[in-house]
MIMIDO-498363 format. One record per residue (C-alpha): residue number from 0; residue in three letters; x, y, z. Coordinates in nm, 2 decimals, decimal comma. Last residue first. Layout:
BEGIN
SITE  seq  type      px      py      pz
SITE  NUM   ALA       X       Y       Z
...
***
This chain:
BEGIN
SITE  seq  type      px      py      pz
SITE  440   ASP   -2,83    3,10   -1,26
SITE  439   ARG   -2,49    2,96   -1,18
SITE  438   LYS   -2,39    2,63   -1,32
SITE  437   HIS   -2,16    2,40   -1,12
SITE  436   GLY   -1,92    2,14   -1,25
SITE  435   ARG   -1,72    1,96   -0,99
SITE  434   PHE   -1,35    1,96   -0,92
SITE  433   VAL   -1,19    1,73   -0,66
SITE  432   LEU   -0,86    1,81   -0,49
SITE  431   ARG   -0,70    1,53   -0,27
SITE  430   LEU   -0,43    1,63   -0,03
SITE  429   PRO   -0,14    1,40    0,08
SITE  428   THR   -0,01    1,44    0,43
SITE  427   GLY    0,35    1,50    0,54
SITE  426   GLU    0,28    1,86    0,65
SITE  425   TYR   -0,08    1,97    0,62
SITE  424   LYS    0,04    2,33    0,63
SITE  423   PHE   -0,28    2,56    0,63
SITE  422   ARG   -0,17    2,87    0,43
SITE  421   LEU    0,12    2,75    0,23
SITE  420   ARG   -0,03    2,40    0,20
SITE  419   LEU   -0,36    2,53    0,06
SITE  418   GLN   -0,16    2,75   -0,19
SITE  417   ASN    0,04    2,45   -0,29
SITE  416   GLU   -0,27    2,25   -0,36
SITE  415   LEU   -0,41    2,54   -0,57
SITE  414   TYR   -0,09    2,55   -0,78
SITE  413   ARG   -0,10    2,17   -0,83
SITE  412   GLN   -0,46    2,21   -0,97
SITE  411   TYR   -0,33    2,49   -1,19
SITE  410   GLY   -0,06    2,27   -1,33
SITE  409   PHE   -0,30    1,99   -1,39
SITE  408   HIS   -0,53    2,21   -1,59
SITE  407   VAL   -0,89    2,25   -1,49
SITE  406   LEU   -1,08    2,37   -1,80
SITE  405   LYS   -1,25    2,04   -1,86
SITE  404   THR   -1,42    2,07   -1,52
SITE  403   ASP   -1,63    2,36   -1,65
SITE  402   ASN   -1,79    2,64   -1,45
SITE  401   VAL   -1,62    2,54   -1,12
SITE  400   PHE   -1,72    2,40   -0,78
SITE  399   PHE   -1,40    2,30   -0,58
SITE  398   VAL   -1,42    2,00   -0,35
SITE  397   PHE   -1,13    1,96   -0,10
SITE  396   THR   -1,03    1,62    0,04
SITE  395   PRO   -0,82    1,56    0,35
SITE  394   PRO   -0,69    1,20    0,32
SITE  393   SER   -0,91    1,06    0,46
SITE  392   VAL   -1,27    1,17    0,42
SITE  391   SER   -1,52    1,23    0,70
SITE  390   ASP   -1,68    1,54    0,55
SITE  389   ALA   -1,55    1,70    0,23
SITE  388   GLN   -1,38    2,04    0,26
SITE  387   THR   -1,54    2,33    0,07
SITE  386   GLY   -1,48    2,54   -0,24
SITE  385   TYR   -1,65    2,83   -0,42
SITE  384   TYR   -1,72    2,96   -0,77
SITE  383   ILE   -1,40    2,87   -0,94
SITE  382   ARG   -1,41    3,01   -1,29
SITE  381   LEU   -1,20    2,87   -1,57
SITE  380   LYS   -1,19    3,09   -1,88
SITE  379   LYS   -1,33    3,00   -2,22
SITE  378   GLY   -1,15    3,10   -2,54
SITE  377   TRP   -1,09    2,73   -2,62
SITE  376   LYS   -0,90    2,71   -2,29
SITE  375   THR   -0,83    2,98   -2,04
SITE  374   PRO   -0,64    2,92   -1,72
SITE  373   PRO   -0,71    3,06   -1,37
SITE  372   SER   -0,54    3,40   -1,29
SITE  371   ARG   -0,25    3,38   -1,05
SITE  370   ARG   -0,23    3,62   -0,75
SITE  369   ALA   -0,60    3,71   -0,77
SITE  368   THR   -0,69    3,35   -0,82
SITE  367   ALA   -0,49    3,25   -0,51
SITE  366   ASP   -0,63    3,53   -0,29
SITE  365   ARG   -0,99    3,45   -0,37
SITE  364   ILE   -0,94    3,07   -0,34
SITE  363   MET   -0,77    3,11    0,00
SITE  362   ASP   -1,06    3,33    0,12
SITE  361   ASN   -1,29    3,06   -0,01
SITE  360   ILE   -1,11    2,79    0,19
SITE  359   ALA   -1,13    3,00    0,51
SITE  358   SER   -1,50    3,07    0,45
SITE  357   THR   -1,58    2,70    0,40
SITE  356   SER   -1,42    2,63    0,74
SITE  355   LEU   -1,12    2,41    0,75
SITE  354   ARG   -1,11    2,08    0,94
SITE  353   THR   -0,76    1,97    1,06
SITE  352   ARG   -0,73    1,59    1,11
SITE  351   ARG   -0,42    1,57    0,89
SITE  350   GLU   -0,27    1,86    1,08
SITE  349   SER   -0,30    1,68    1,41
SITE  348   ASP   -0,15    1,36    1,25
SITE  347   ILE    0,14    1,56    1,12
SITE  346   ARG    0,20    1,72    1,46
SITE  345   LEU    0,19    1,38    1,63
SITE  344   ALA    0,43    1,23    1,38
SITE  343   LEU    0,67    1,52    1,43
SITE  342   PRO    0,66    1,49    1,81
SITE  341   LEU    0,73    1,11    1,77
SITE  340   ILE    1,03    1,15    1,54
SITE  339   THR    1,22    1,44    1,71
SITE  338   ASN    1,37    1,23    1,99
SITE  337   VAL    1,53    1,00    1,73
SITE  336   ARG    1,74    1,30    1,61
SITE  335   GLN    2,07    1,11    1,67
SITE  334   GLY    2,00    0,81    1,90
SITE  333   THR    2,34    0,66    1,84
SITE  332   LEU    2,23    0,33    1,68
SITE  331   ALA    1,89    0,45    1,56
SITE  330   SER    2,08    0,71    1,37
SITE  329   ILE    1,87    0,98    1,20
SITE  328   PHE    1,84    1,20    0,90
SITE  327   LEU    1,48    1,32    0,88
SITE  326   ILE    1,28    1,38    0,56
SITE  325   PRO    0,95    1,57    0,57
SITE  324   VAL    0,70    1,50    0,29
SITE  323   TYR    0,52    1,82    0,18
SITE  322   ASP    0,78    1,89   -0,09
SITE  321   MET    0,65    1,62   -0,31
SITE  320   PHE    0,79    1,27   -0,31
SITE  319   ARG    0,90    1,11   -0,64
SITE  318   LEU    1,09    0,84   -0,46
SITE  317   GLU    1,41    0,87   -0,65
SITE  316   ARG    1,40    1,25   -0,69
SITE  315   ARG    1,29    1,32   -0,34
SITE  314   VAL    1,56    1,10   -0,20
SITE  313   TYR    1,83    1,26   -0,42
SITE  312   GLU    1,72    1,61   -0,33
SITE  311   THR    1,75    1,52    0,04
SITE  310   PHE    2,09    1,36   -0,01
SITE  309   THR    2,23    1,68   -0,17
SITE  308   PRO    2,08    1,90    0,11
SITE  307   MET    2,23    1,66    0,37
SITE  306   THR    2,58    1,63    0,22
SITE  305   HIS    2,64    1,99    0,13
SITE  304   THR    2,81    2,11    0,45
SITE  303   ASP    3,03    1,80    0,46
SITE  302   LYS    2,96    1,44    0,56
SITE  301   GLU    3,10    1,09    0,57
SITE  300   ILE    2,80    0,86    0,62
SITE  299   ALA    2,79    0,60    0,89
SITE  298   ASP    2,62    0,83    1,15
SITE  297   TRP    2,33    0,87    0,90
SITE  296   LYS    2,25    0,51    0,97
SITE  295   ASN    1,88    0,58    0,91
SITE  294   VAL    1,72    0,81    0,65
SITE  293   LEU    1,37    0,84    0,80
SITE  292   VAL    1,10    0,95    0,55
SITE  291   VAL    0,78    1,07    0,73
SITE  290   VAL    0,44    0,98    0,59
SITE  289   SER    0,07    1,06    0,60
SITE  288   LYS   -0,12    0,79    0,43
SITE  287   ALA   -0,29    0,81    0,08
SITE  286   GLU   -0,30    0,43    0,05
SITE  285   GLU   -0,17    0,47   -0,31
SITE  284   LEU    0,11    0,69   -0,17
SITE  283   ILE    0,21    0,44    0,10
SITE  282   TYR    0,20    0,17   -0,17
SITE  281   GLY    0,44    0,36   -0,39
SITE  280   ALA    0,68    0,42   -0,10
SITE  279   ILE    0,69    0,04   -0,04
SITE  278   HIS    0,78   -0,04   -0,40
SITE  277   ALA    1,03    0,26   -0,41
SITE  276   ASP    1,21    0,12   -0,11
SITE  275   GLN    1,22   -0,22   -0,29
SITE  274   ALA    1,38   -0,06   -0,59
SITE  273   THR    1,66    0,08   -0,37
SITE  272   VAL    1,72    0,44   -0,24
SITE  271   GLY    2,07    0,48   -0,09
SITE  270   ASP    2,25    0,18    0,05
SITE  269   THR    2,46    0,35    0,32
SITE  268   ALA    2,18    0,58    0,41
SITE  267   ASP    1,94    0,29    0,48
SITE  266   LEU    1,58    0,40    0,43
SITE  265   LEU    1,30    0,38    0,69
SITE  264   LEU    0,95    0,48    0,60
SITE  263   LEU    0,77    0,60    0,91
SITE  262   VAL    0,39    0,58    0,83
SITE  261   VAL    0,13    0,79    1,00
SITE  260   ASP   -0,23    0,69    1,05
SITE  259   ALA   -0,15    0,33    1,01
SITE  258   ARG   -0,36    0,01    0,96
SITE  257   SER   -0,32   -0,01    0,58
SITE  256   ILE    0,05    0,06    0,62
SITE  255   ALA    0,11   -0,23    0,84
SITE  254   ARG   -0,06   -0,48    0,60
SITE  253   MET    0,12   -0,34    0,30
SITE  252   SER    0,46   -0,36    0,48
SITE  251   ARG    0,40   -0,73    0,52
SITE  250   LEU    0,35   -0,77    0,15
SITE  249   VAL    0,63   -0,53    0,07
SITE  248   SER    0,86   -0,79    0,22
SITE  247   TYR    0,89   -0,93   -0,13
SITE  246   LYS    1,26   -0,89   -0,18
SITE  245   GLU    1,33   -0,97    0,18
SITE  244   ILE    1,15   -1,30    0,15
SITE  243   GLY    1,33   -1,38   -0,17
SITE  242   VAL    1,67   -1,32    0,00
SITE  241   GLU    1,57   -1,53    0,30
SITE  240   VAL    1,48   -1,83    0,09
SITE  239   LYS    1,83   -1,97    0,14
SITE  238   GLY    1,79   -2,04    0,50
SITE  237   ARG    1,64   -1,86    0,80
SITE  236   ARG    1,36   -1,61    0,76
SITE  235   ARG    1,34   -1,24    0,83
SITE  234   ILE    1,01   -1,06    0,82
SITE  233   GLY    0,98   -0,98    1,19
SITE  232   ALA    1,06   -0,61    1,16
SITE  231   THR    0,71   -0,51    1,07
SITE  230   ASP    0,65   -0,30    1,38
SITE  229   ILE    0,32   -0,12    1,44
SITE  228   LEU    0,38    0,15    1,71
SITE  227   VAL    0,05    0,23    1,89
SITE  226   VAL    0,02    0,57    2,05
SITE  225   ASP   -0,21    0,70    2,32
SITE  224   ARG   -0,15    1,08    2,37
SITE  223   GLU   -0,06    1,28    2,68
SITE  222   ASP    0,28    1,37    2,53
SITE  221   PHE    0,35    1,00    2,47
SITE  220   ARG    0,17    0,70    2,62
SITE  219   LEU    0,27    0,36    2,48
SITE  218   ARG    0,13    0,06    2,29
SITE  217   THR    0,37   -0,17    2,10
SITE  216   ASP    0,20   -0,37    1,83
SITE  215   ILE    0,42   -0,65    1,73
SITE  214   ALA    0,42   -0,78    1,37
SITE  213   ASP    0,46   -1,15    1,28
SITE  212   ARG    0,12   -1,14    1,11
SITE  211   THR   -0,03   -0,79    1,08
SITE  210   THR   -0,33   -0,77    1,32
SITE  209   GLY   -0,10   -0,71    1,61
SITE  208   PRO    0,07   -0,95    1,86
SITE  207   VAL    0,10   -0,78    2,20
SITE  206   ALA    0,34   -0,54    2,36
SITE  205   SER    0,16   -0,34    2,63
SITE  204   VAL    0,12   -0,01    2,81
SITE  203   ILE    0,48    0,11    2,77
SITE  202   SER    0,53    0,45    2,95
SITE  201   ARG    0,81    0,63    2,76
SITE  200   GLY    1,13    0,71    2,93
SITE  199   GLU    1,36    0,66    2,63
SITE  198   GLY    1,33    0,29    2,56
SITE  197   THR    1,02    0,28    2,34
SITE  196   LEU    1,15    0,50    2,06
SITE  195   ARG    1,50    0,36    2,08
SITE  194   ASN    1,39    0,00    2,08
SITE  193   LEU    1,16    0,07    1,78
SITE  192   LEU    1,45    0,23    1,60
SITE  191   SER    1,67   -0,07    1,66
SITE  190   SER    1,40   -0,30    1,54
SITE  189   LYS    1,34   -0,09    1,22
SITE  188   GLY    1,71   -0,06    1,14
SITE  187   VAL    1,74   -0,08    0,76
SITE  186   ASN    1,82   -0,45    0,80
SITE  185   THR    1,52   -0,59    0,61
SITE  184   ARG    1,34   -0,33    0,40
SITE  183   GLY    1,12   -0,07    0,53
SITE  182   VAL    0,82    0,00    0,75
SITE  181   LEU    0,75    0,14    1,09
SITE  180   ALA    0,38    0,20    1,13
SITE  179   ILE    0,24    0,47    1,36
SITE  178   HIS   -0,12    0,43    1,49
SITE  177   LEU   -0,24    0,73    1,69
SITE  176   THR   -0,52    0,66    1,93
SITE  175   GLU   -0,78    0,95    1,92
SITE  174   PRO   -1,04    0,72    1,76
SITE  173   GLU   -1,04    0,49    2,06
SITE  172   ASP   -0,87    0,16    2,00
SITE  171   GLU   -1,07   -0,15    1,92
SITE  170   GLU   -0,92   -0,20    1,57
SITE  169   ASP   -1,19   -0,32    1,33
SITE  168   PRO   -1,26   -0,69    1,30
SITE  167   LEU   -1,19   -0,88    0,98
SITE  166   GLU   -1,48   -1,07    0,85
SITE  165   PRO   -1,32   -1,35    0,65
SITE  164   LEU   -1,33   -1,35    0,27
SITE  163   ALA   -1,46   -1,68    0,12
SITE  162   ASN   -1,78   -1,52   -0,02
SITE  161   VAL   -1,58   -1,25   -0,18
SITE  160   ILE   -1,35   -1,50   -0,35
SITE  159   GLN   -1,64   -1,71   -0,47
SITE  158   ASP   -1,82   -1,40   -0,62
SITE  157   LEU   -1,49   -1,29   -0,78
SITE  156   LEU   -1,46   -1,62   -0,95
SITE  155   ASP   -1,82   -1,61   -1,08
SITE  154   GLY   -1,75   -1,26   -1,22
SITE  153   SER   -1,44   -1,39   -1,40
SITE  152   ALA   -1,66   -1,66   -1,55
SITE  151   LEU   -1,52   -1,60   -1,90
SITE  150   GLY   -1,28   -1,30   -1,91
SITE  149   ARG   -1,14   -1,38   -2,25
SITE  148   GLU   -0,77   -1,42   -2,14
SITE  147   ALA   -0,86   -1,53   -1,79
SITE  146   SER   -1,07   -1,81   -1,92
SITE  145   ILE   -1,26   -1,98   -1,64
SITE  144   ALA   -1,36   -2,33   -1,51
SITE  143   LEU   -1,42   -2,34   -1,13
SITE  142   PRO   -1,31   -2,65   -0,94
SITE  141   GLU   -1,53   -2,79   -0,66
SITE  140   GLY   -1,33   -2,86   -0,34
SITE  139   LEU   -0,96   -2,86   -0,28
SITE  138   GLY   -0,90   -3,23   -0,28
SITE  137   LEU   -0,67   -3,22   -0,58
SITE  136   ALA   -0,87   -3,52   -0,73
SITE  135   TYR   -1,16   -3,28   -0,81
SITE  134   PHE   -0,93   -3,16   -1,09
SITE  133   GLU   -1,02   -3,46   -1,31
SITE  132   HIS   -1,37   -3,31   -1,35
SITE  131   ILE   -1,26   -3,01   -1,55
SITE  130   ALA   -1,24   -3,19   -1,88
SITE  129   MET   -1,59   -3,08   -1,98
SITE  128   GLU   -1,47   -2,71   -1,98
SITE  127   ARG   -1,22   -2,80   -2,26
SITE  126   LYS   -1,50   -2,93   -2,48
SITE  125   LEU   -1,73   -2,64   -2,39
SITE  124   ASN   -1,48   -2,37   -2,51
SITE  123   ASP   -1,22   -2,13   -2,37
SITE  122   ALA   -1,14   -2,32   -2,05
SITE  121   LYS   -0,80   -2,16   -2,03
SITE  120   ASN   -0,78   -2,15   -1,65
SITE  119   ILE   -0,89   -2,39   -1,38
SITE  118   THR   -0,96   -2,22   -1,05
SITE  117   LEU   -0,96   -2,39   -0,71
SITE  116   VAL   -1,07   -2,12   -0,45
SITE  115   VAL   -0,88   -2,20   -0,13
SITE  114   PRO   -1,00   -2,09    0,21
SITE  113   LYS   -0,71   -2,13    0,47
SITE  112   ALA   -0,62   -2,45    0,66
SITE  111   THR   -0,26   -2,40    0,55
SITE  110   ARG   -0,20   -2,78    0,52
SITE  109   ARG   -0,44   -2,81    0,22
SITE  108   LEU   -0,24   -2,54    0,04
SITE  107   ILE    0,09   -2,73    0,06
SITE  106   ASP   -0,08   -3,06   -0,07
SITE  105   ALA   -0,24   -2,86   -0,35
SITE  104   ILE    0,10   -2,73   -0,46
SITE  103   GLU    0,23   -3,09   -0,48
SITE  102   HIS   -0,08   -3,21   -0,67
SITE  101   ASP   -0,05   -2,93   -0,92
SITE  100   PRO    0,32   -3,01   -0,96
SITE   99   GLY    0,23   -3,37   -1,05
SITE   98   THR    0,00   -3,26   -1,33
SITE   97   LEU   -0,38   -3,24   -1,39
SITE   96   GLY   -0,45   -3,14   -1,75
SITE   95   GLU   -0,23   -2,95   -1,98
SITE   94   THR   -0,51   -2,76   -2,16
SITE   93   ILE   -0,70   -2,72   -1,83
SITE   92   ASP   -0,42   -2,51   -1,68
SITE   91   ALA   -0,42   -2,47   -1,30
SITE   90   LEU   -0,47   -2,17   -1,07
SITE   89   MET   -0,49   -2,18   -0,69
SITE   88   VAL   -0,67   -1,88   -0,55
SITE   87   ILE   -0,58   -1,83   -0,18
SITE   86   VAL   -0,79   -1,64    0,07
SITE   85   ASP   -0,67   -1,46    0,39
SITE   84   ALA   -0,32   -1,44    0,25
SITE   83   GLU    0,00   -1,36    0,45
SITE   82   GLU    0,14   -1,72    0,46
SITE   81   ILE    0,04   -1,79    0,10
SITE   80   ALA    0,20   -1,46   -0,01
SITE   79   LEU    0,52   -1,55    0,19
SITE   78   GLU    0,53   -1,89    0,03
SITE   77   ALA    0,49   -1,74   -0,32
SITE   76   GLN    0,77   -1,49   -0,27
SITE   75   ALA    0,99   -1,76   -0,12
SITE   74   ARG    0,92   -1,98   -0,42
SITE   73   VAL    1,02   -1,71   -0,66
SITE   72   GLN    1,34   -1,66   -0,46
SITE   71   LEU    1,42   -2,03   -0,45
SITE   70   THR    1,36   -2,06   -0,83
SITE   69   ILE    1,60   -1,77   -0,89
SITE   68   GLU    1,87   -1,92   -0,67
SITE   67   ASP    1,87   -2,27   -0,81
SITE   66   THR    1,72   -2,54   -0,58
SITE   65   GLU    1,44   -2,71   -0,77
SITE   64   GLY    1,22   -2,95   -0,59
SITE   63   LEU    0,90   -2,74   -0,61
SITE   62   VAL    0,84   -2,50   -0,89
SITE   61   LEU    0,58   -2,24   -0,80
SITE   60   GLY    0,52   -1,98   -1,07
SITE   59   GLY    0,57   -1,62   -0,96
SITE   58   THR    0,31   -1,45   -0,74
SITE   57   ASP    0,03   -1,20   -0,79
SITE   56   VAL   -0,13   -1,04   -0,49
SITE   55   LEU   -0,49   -0,91   -0,48
SITE   54   SER   -0,59   -0,67   -0,21
SITE   53   PHE   -0,96   -0,67   -0,10
SITE   52   VAL   -1,26   -0,44   -0,11
SITE   51   LYS   -1,61   -0,55   -0,05
SITE   50   GLY   -1,93   -0,40   -0,19
SITE   49   GLY   -2,00   -0,69   -0,43
SITE   48   TRP   -1,66   -0,65   -0,59
SITE   47   GLU   -1,37   -0,40   -0,53
SITE   46   VAL   -1,02   -0,50   -0,62
SITE   45   ASP   -0,70   -0,34   -0,49
SITE   44   GLY   -0,36   -0,42   -0,65
SITE   43   TYR   -0,05   -0,63   -0,60
SITE   42   ILE    0,26   -0,75   -0,79
SITE   41   ARG    0,29   -0,42   -0,98
SITE   40   ASP    0,66   -0,39   -0,97
SITE   39   ARG    0,77   -0,05   -0,86
SITE   38   THR    0,89    0,28   -0,99
SITE   37   THR    0,68    0,58   -0,88
SITE   36   GLY    0,69    0,84   -1,15
SITE   35   PRO    0,32    0,89   -1,21
SITE   34   LEU    0,07    0,80   -0,94
SITE   33   ASP   -0,23    0,63   -1,09
SITE   32   GLU   -0,55    0,69   -0,90
SITE   31   VAL   -0,69    0,38   -0,74
SITE   30   ILE   -1,00    0,27   -0,94
SITE   29   ALA   -1,29    0,13   -0,75
SITE   28   ARG   -1,49   -0,09   -0,98
SITE   27   ARG   -1,22   -0,34   -1,06
SITE   26   GLU   -1,21   -0,47   -1,41
SITE   25   GLY   -0,85   -0,40   -1,48
SITE   24   ILE   -0,74   -0,55   -1,15
SITE   23   LEU   -0,93   -0,88   -1,21
SITE   22   ARG   -0,81   -0,91   -1,57
SITE   21   ASN   -0,45   -0,81   -1,49
SITE   20   PHE   -0,43   -1,07   -1,21
SITE   19   LEU   -0,59   -1,33   -1,44
SITE   18   THR   -0,32   -1,27   -1,71
SITE   17   SER   -0,05   -1,27   -1,44
SITE   16   LYS   -0,17   -1,61   -1,31
SITE   15   GLY   -0,21   -1,77   -1,65
SITE   14   VAL   -0,10   -2,13   -1,60
SITE   13   ASN    0,25   -2,05   -1,73
SITE   12   PRO    0,45   -2,15   -1,41
SITE   11   ARG    0,29   -2,35   -1,13
SITE   10   GLY    0,01   -2,20   -0,92
SITE    9   VAL   -0,06   -1,92   -0,68
SITE    8   LEU   -0,28   -1,61   -0,68
SITE    7   ALA   -0,30   -1,46   -0,33
SITE    6   VAL   -0,60   -1,27   -0,17
SITE    5   LEU   -0,54   -1,03    0,11
SITE    4   PRO   -0,82   -0,88    0,33
SITE    3   LYS   -0,81   -0,50    0,36
SITE    2   ARG   -0,73   -0,36    0,70
SITE    1   PRO   -0,98   -0,19    0,93
SITE    0   MET   -0,90    0,08    1,19
***
């Protein structure tokens, strides 16, 4: 299972990193569908260029030598992005010329031994572009003059990024191997849960470093199935930067999520749903992965008969999850309900891989349209001629051929998705419905 390479934008404050980030994300050829209601900072996004896809990460301005808390957190974010990145884009400002902080940042990047694309922003005219030569002194190769604001040379920059991307090998596991990622904030209990999952009579095959940096892939055999647990618990760092590392731990979660078939999103029951939980949940949704929400430390909550239903409603509201996402209330400390996690993950993966016959889909369409008539717009009624399941597509994708795609209302699309789930389950797995125009003779 491949993961997307990661490209980090770094530089001192006010050189135009966010403008460049928005430029590159806004012009990507492969648009990731917007998922309304998911609150998160857009510090990352996917870009496709030249047939290759990579994740782009924006960072705050690097200020070295300062020790106030905000600066330390921003620096921690940038350092984590540099550590995780496969390619680094260093951005400088041609209007201010070469500065001492530019030299300091370049020194850090040279020690990483990673590909660096030196990019000089705000070169809006020929006179400014002629001043680019002084940036050779940074020792990072040939500088590229661009204007993020106007989009000048953004294609040249993307070409250089793509050329510098490493060839990342696919996972060597057999297709039936189930990859389960444990993701969540620091201290939500990922390590404790991993120990519980691997310590209850399972046959551990190996524990070796995974593709995700600082993650450990634990291979085990469960219910006659090969399983790989992808742990991202190794995100803590000593010192004052720890808060910043925790805040932006989504970077490591991204890597684990991209490799997973099923994602276990851990929440801390004593903290509730935080903004960082929403960040990670948003990426799971964008990657269209199957997911189980685990509310850990449930043993620490005072409960009555209404506590679990009330907390379930709260989690769904805060994370904007649909009804198909299962929520388990567990305690990695006591082992409460931990024994239900792997069987649930296996069942979800099995349903995700389910292939429906065209006749079964069309039976569902016939019953659904009889129960609730398709909408009418401009005096014209939506007609669904037939449906089928697309081949080799993850998540499960269903194509409906209709008389006019403009007549497909969001509410009716949601109704059809619910009818699919009522009949065929797909628990914990997102479904994609595609509507195509089709004229009958």
